[in-house]
N, C-alpha and C positions, 0 to 999 in steps of 0.2 A: 193841142196835146192829146194823145190817144188815151182812151179810157181803158184801164187795165181791168180784166175780169176778176171778180172776187173769187177766191178759191172756195170750193164747196165744203160742206162739213166733212170731217175725217170719218171714214168708214172703218169700223173695227169688227172683229169677231164678236158675235152677240153676247158671249159670256163676260166680256169686259164691261162691267156696268157701274162700278164704284171706283173711288180714287185709287185704292190699293190694287185692285185687279186691272185697272186701266194702265197704271204705271208698270205693273208686272208684264202685261200683254205687250205694251209698247217697247219696253226696254230689255226684257229677258226671254219671254216664252218663244221658243223656236230658234233662238240664237245658238249656233253650234258651240258647244262647251267642251273644252279639252283639259281643263284643270282638274286633277284628281280630287281635290278637296271639294270643289264645287259640284262635281259629279256625285260625290258621296253625300253632300248636303241634299241634293235633289232626290237621291235614292231613299234617304231617311225620311224626308218630308213627304214623298209620295206614299211611303209605307204608313206614315202617321195619318195620312189623309183617308186611308181606307175606311169607307162607311160614312165619311163626313164630307162637307163641302170644302172646296179649295179655299174659299174665302176665310174659313176658320183657320186654316194653316197660315195663310198670308198674315192674318192678324197676330198670330203667335210666333211668326218666323223669327223676329228679333229675340224673343224669349228663348227660342230653341238655340239660336246661335250662342247666346250667353251661357245657357245651362249646359250645352254640349260642347263647350270649349272650342267654339268656332269650327265645329265639325272636323277636328283633328283626329283622324282614326287611331293614331298611335296613343293619344291620351285616352280616348273613349275605350279602346280595347283593354285598358287597365282598370276600368271602373270596378269598384268593389260594392259589397252589400250596402254599406253606409251611403255611398253616392247614389245607388239605385233608389234607396229609401227617400233620399232628398229629392230626386227627380220625380218620384211618384207623388210626393207631397207638394210639388211645384204647380201652383194654380195657373201659371203661364204656359203650361204644356198640356198635351193630351195625356191625361193621367191614366194610361192603360199599361199595366205591367207587361203584357205581351209585346206591345210596341216598343217599350223602353228596353226590354231585354233584347229585342230584335236589333235595335240600333247598336248595342254592344257586340252582339254576335256578328252583325254585318261589318263592323269595324275590324274585327279579327279576320273575317273572311276576306275583306278587301286587302288587308296587309299581306295575306297569303297570295292573293292574285297579283299584287304588285311584285312580290318576290318571284313569282313564276313567269309573269309576262313583261316585267319591266315597268309597267304602269297600268293603272286601272283604265285609263283612257284608251290605250292600245287594245286592251282586252275587250272593253265594252263596244267600241266602234266596229269591231270585226263582224258583229252581227248584221251590219248593213254594208259591209265591204269598205268601210272607212270613209265613205262620202255621204253627205246628207241626201235624203230622198225628198223630192218635191212632189206633193200630191196636188190635185187640182179640184178640190171640193168646192161646189157651188152652194151646198146646203149642209148644215150641221148633221142632218140625218144620214149623209153619205159617209161620215167619219166612222171608221171601225173602232170597236172597243179593244180589239186585239188583232194581231196579224201573225203570219207564220214566223216572222222575225222575232216578235215579242214572245211567241210560244217557245222558240229556241233559246232566247235569252233567259226566260223564266226557268226553263228546265236546267240549263247549265248553271245558273246562279244557285238554284236549289241544290244541285249536286255538290257545289263548292261550299255549302253550309250557310248561304244567305237565307233569310226568312222575310216574310211580307214582300215577296217578289213574284206574285202571281202574274199571269200574262197581261191582265188589264192594268195592273200597277206598272209593269214594264213598259207597256205602250204609252201610258201617261208620262212616264219618265223619258221615253224616246222623244215625245212631243216637246217636253219642257226643255231638254238639253239640245234641241235642234238636230237630232238624228233624222227626224222627219219634219218637213214644213207642212203643218196642218192648218195654217191660217187659211181662211176662206179666200178664194181668188179675188173677191170684192174688197178684201181688207187691205189697207195701205201697207201693212207689213209683209204681205205675200211677196210682192215684187222687191221690196227692200231687202229681203233675205235671200233672193236668188243669187247663187254664186258664192255665198258665204260658206267657208269651211273651217 
């Protein structure tokens, strides 16, 4: 009977180090996303993460989903002062008034984009021509913090009334929602995501 070779250890991007980040890396990060509500969720979470580690956001993600009504932009756009006060006092969130106000402003801006473009998905994917870009990074040092595409996205989102959408946040968003495949070439997810749209 032939001896089967034992598979080697799974190689992941170096930032996936704990249970939450490993699950996020293996199941979500870099998977092309076209659902408007999921895209909105990532936009809000990337803005909330500004100045913090992504692990903090992953730990608070379920709290965000509950507190922000499942990231339904139509509901969030109608939040009043009482709801804002409740969010600011919610220990399960990043209690930053500017970031909470930004989520509400971004919900309103997203609804306007949906009205103008038919969907947020159609609007946001235009910045890379509608198809995911695959990079071929061999070292995390090669990964840019921003690109000309994220610069263009940031500028246009800002013009449309979005906030917490600087170019670095936009590029992190592009990575998260699979507009770019920035898994290291050595990572098992790099090849798994080839051809995903």
